[in-house]
VOLOGU-93717 format. One record per residue (C-alpha): residue in three letters; z, y negated, x. Coordinates in nm, 2 decimals, always signed. Layout:
// VOLOGU-93717
<atom residuo="ala" pz="Z" py="Y" px="X"/>
...
//
This chain:
// VOLOGU-93717
<atom residuo="met" pz="+1.10" py="-0.32" px="+0.42"/>
<atom residuo="thr" pz="+1.03" py="-0.12" px="+0.73"/>
<atom residuo="thr" pz="+0.77" py="-0.24" px="+0.99"/>
<atom residuo="thr" pz="+0.50" py="+0.02" px="+1.02"/>
<atom residuo="pro" pz="+0.41" py="+0.06" px="+1.39"/>
<atom residuo="lys" pz="+0.06" py="-0.04" px="+1.53"/>
<atom residuo="thr" pz="-0.06" py="+0.33" px="+1.47"/>
<atom residuo="pro" pz="+0.09" py="+0.40" px="+1.13"/>
<atom residuo="asn" pz="+0.16" py="+0.75" px="+1.01"/>
<atom residuo="trp" pz="+0.17" py="+0.86" px="+0.66"/>
<atom residuo="phe" pz="+0.55" py="+0.90" px="+0.65"/>
<atom residuo="asp" pz="+0.60" py="+0.54" px="+0.75"/>
<atom residuo="ile" pz="+0.33" py="+0.43" px="+0.51"/>
<atom residuo="gly" pz="+0.49" py="+0.62" px="+0.23"/>
<atom residuo="met" pz="+0.84" py="+0.46" px="+0.30"/>
<atom residuo="asp" pz="+0.68" py="+0.11" px="+0.31"/>
<atom residuo="ala" pz="+0.51" py="+0.19" px="-0.02"/>
<atom residuo="trp" pz="+0.84" py="+0.31" px="-0.17"/>
<atom residuo="ala" pz="+1.00" py="-0.01" px="-0.05"/>
<atom residuo="leu" pz="+0.73" py="-0.22" px="-0.20"/>
<atom residuo="ala" pz="+0.75" py="-0.04" px="-0.53"/>
<atom residuo="ala" pz="+1.12" py="-0.09" px="-0.54"/>
<atom residuo="glu" pz="+1.11" py="-0.46" px="-0.46"/>
<atom residuo="ser" pz="+0.82" py="-0.51" px="-0.70"/>
<atom residuo="asn" pz="+1.04" py="-0.38" px="-0.98"/>
<atom residuo="met" pz="+1.31" py="-0.62" px="-0.90"/>
<atom residuo="val" pz="+1.05" py="-0.91" px="-0.92"/>
<atom residuo="ile" pz="+0.91" py="-0.77" px="-1.25"/>
<atom residuo="ala" pz="+1.27" py="-0.76" px="-1.38"/>
<atom residuo="met" pz="+1.35" py="-1.12" px="-1.27"/>
<atom residuo="arg" pz="+1.02" py="-1.25" px="-1.41"/>
<atom residuo="met" pz="+1.08" py="-1.08" px="-1.75"/>
<atom residuo="gly" pz="+1.42" py="-1.26" px="-1.76"/>
<atom residuo="ser" pz="+1.25" py="-1.58" px="-1.66"/>
<atom residuo="leu" pz="+0.98" py="-1.55" px="-1.93"/>
<atom residuo="ala" pz="+1.23" py="-1.45" px="-2.19"/>
<atom residuo="leu" pz="+1.40" py="-1.78" px="-2.15"/>
<atom residuo="gly" pz="+1.08" py="-1.96" px="-2.27"/>
<atom residuo="gly" pz="+0.99" py="-2.31" px="-2.24"/>
<atom residuo="pro" pz="+0.78" py="-2.50" px="-2.00"/>
<atom residuo="asn" pz="+0.93" py="-2.31" px="-1.70"/>
<atom residuo="ala" pz="+0.82" py="-1.97" px="-1.85"/>
<atom residuo="ala" pz="+0.47" py="-2.11" px="-1.90"/>
<atom residuo="leu" pz="+0.45" py="-2.22" px="-1.54"/>
<atom residuo="glu" pz="+0.58" py="-1.89" px="-1.42"/>
<atom residuo="ala" pz="+0.33" py="-1.69" px="-1.62"/>
<atom residuo="glu" pz="+0.05" py="-1.91" px="-1.48"/>
<atom residuo="arg" pz="+0.18" py="-1.87" px="-1.13"/>
<atom residuo="met" pz="+0.21" py="-1.50" px="-1.16"/>
<atom residuo="val" pz="-0.15" py="-1.46" px="-1.28"/>
<atom residuo="thr" pz="-0.29" py="-1.69" px="-1.02"/>
<atom residuo="glu" pz="-0.09" py="-1.52" px="-0.73"/>
<atom residuo="lys" pz="-0.23" py="-1.18" px="-0.84"/>
<atom residuo="val" pz="-0.60" py="-1.30" px="-0.85"/>
<atom residuo="ala" pz="-0.56" py="-1.48" px="-0.52"/>
<atom residuo="ala" pz="-0.40" py="-1.17" px="-0.36"/>
<atom residuo="asn" pz="-0.65" py="-0.95" px="-0.48"/>
<atom residuo="ile" pz="-0.95" py="-1.16" px="-0.36"/>
<atom residuo="thr" pz="-0.79" py="-1.22" px="-0.02"/>
<atom residuo="leu" pz="-0.73" py="-0.84" px="+0.03"/>
<atom residuo="gly" pz="-1.08" py="-0.77" px="-0.08"/>
<atom residuo="cys" pz="-1.23" py="-1.02" px="+0.17"/>
<atom residuo="asp" pz="-1.01" py="-0.88" px="+0.45"/>
<atom residuo="leu" pz="-1.11" py="-0.53" px="+0.37"/>
<atom residuo="met" pz="-1.48" py="-0.63" px="+0.38"/>
<atom residuo="arg" pz="-1.44" py="-0.81" px="+0.71"/>
<atom residuo="gly" pz="-1.26" py="-0.53" px="+0.87"/>
<atom residuo="lys" pz="-0.94" py="-0.71" px="+0.92"/>
<atom residuo="leu" pz="-0.74" py="-0.41" px="+0.79"/>
<atom residuo="gly" pz="-0.89" py="-0.16" px="+1.06"/>
<atom residuo="ser" pz="-1.11" py="+0.13" px="+1.01"/>
<atom residuo="ser" pz="-0.88" py="+0.43" px="+0.96"/>
<atom residuo="pro" pz="-0.75" py="+0.51" px="+0.62"/>
<atom residuo="glu" pz="-0.38" py="+0.48" px="+0.76"/>
<atom residuo="ala" pz="-0.46" py="+0.13" px="+0.89"/>
<atom residuo="ile" pz="-0.62" py="+0.02" px="+0.57"/>
<atom residuo="val" pz="-0.33" py="+0.15" px="+0.34"/>
<atom residuo="ser" pz="-0.07" py="+0.02" px="+0.58"/>
<atom residuo="gly" pz="-0.24" py="-0.33" px="+0.60"/>
<atom residuo="ser" pz="-0.27" py="-0.34" px="+0.21"/>
<atom residuo="ile" pz="+0.09" py="-0.27" px="+0.17"/>
<atom residuo="ala" pz="+0.18" py="-0.54" px="+0.43"/>
<atom residuo="his" pz="-0.04" py="-0.78" px="+0.25"/>
<atom residuo="tyr" pz="+0.12" py="-0.75" px="-0.08"/>
<atom residuo="ser" pz="+0.48" py="-0.72" px="+0.06"/>
<atom residuo="lys" pz="+0.47" py="-1.09" px="+0.18"/>
<atom residuo="thr" pz="+0.41" py="-1.22" px="-0.16"/>
<atom residuo="val" pz="+0.66" py="-0.98" px="-0.34"/>
<atom residuo="val" pz="+0.94" py="-1.07" px="-0.08"/>
<atom residuo="ala" pz="+0.87" py="-1.44" px="-0.13"/>
<atom residuo="asn" pz="+0.88" py="-1.41" px="-0.51"/>
<atom residuo="arg" pz="+1.21" py="-1.20" px="-0.49"/>
<atom residuo="lys" pz="+1.37" py="-1.48" px="-0.29"/>
<atom residuo="arg" pz="+1.24" py="-1.77" px="-0.50"/>
<atom residuo="leu" pz="+1.32" py="-1.59" px="-0.84"/>
<atom residuo="gly" pz="+1.66" py="-1.49" px="-0.71"/>
<atom residuo="asp" pz="+1.74" py="-1.86" px="-0.61"/>
<atom residuo="thr" pz="+1.60" py="-1.99" px="-0.94"/>
<atom residuo="leu" pz="+1.76" py="-1.76" px="-1.18"/>
<atom residuo="ala" pz="+2.12" py="-1.74" px="-1.02"/>
<atom residuo="pro" pz="+2.23" py="-2.09" px="-1.14"/>
<atom residuo="gln" pz="+2.12" py="-2.02" px="-1.50"/>
<atom residuo="val" pz="+2.37" py="-1.73" px="-1.55"/>
<atom residuo="pro" pz="+2.67" py="-1.88" px="-1.72"/>
<atom residuo="glu" pz="+3.01" py="-1.82" px="-1.54"/>
<atom residuo="ser" pz="+3.16" py="-1.65" px="-1.84"/>
<atom residuo="ala" pz="+2.87" py="-1.39" px="-1.86"/>
<atom residuo="gly" pz="+3.00" py="-1.04" px="-1.86"/>
<atom residuo="glu" pz="+3.36" py="-1.15" px="-1.95"/>
<atom residuo="arg" pz="+3.50" py="-1.00" px="-2.27"/>
<atom residuo="ser" pz="+3.70" py="-1.23" px="-2.50"/>
//
């Protein structure tokens, strides 16, 4: 993802939002695969997903009320995107590492 400068402009914010949306879709796809496998790991992943979302929303709301995101619309939107991006990137890396070993070596090969 791009790093929005200290004085964000709407173009950079739009590019950051697009990157966050693309990365979020990757995480959603990986989570769907993880949940489709079922079992105790799927239940833990579902619980983690809900817990993370609630915590992220509460934290962002508190930051917004305390003025930590700034006062201009650009700063608030840019800070919100940056806030969610940290979690999304961490989840993509974690899920990528978790799901990779579960793919059989013969997957995709035709007999």
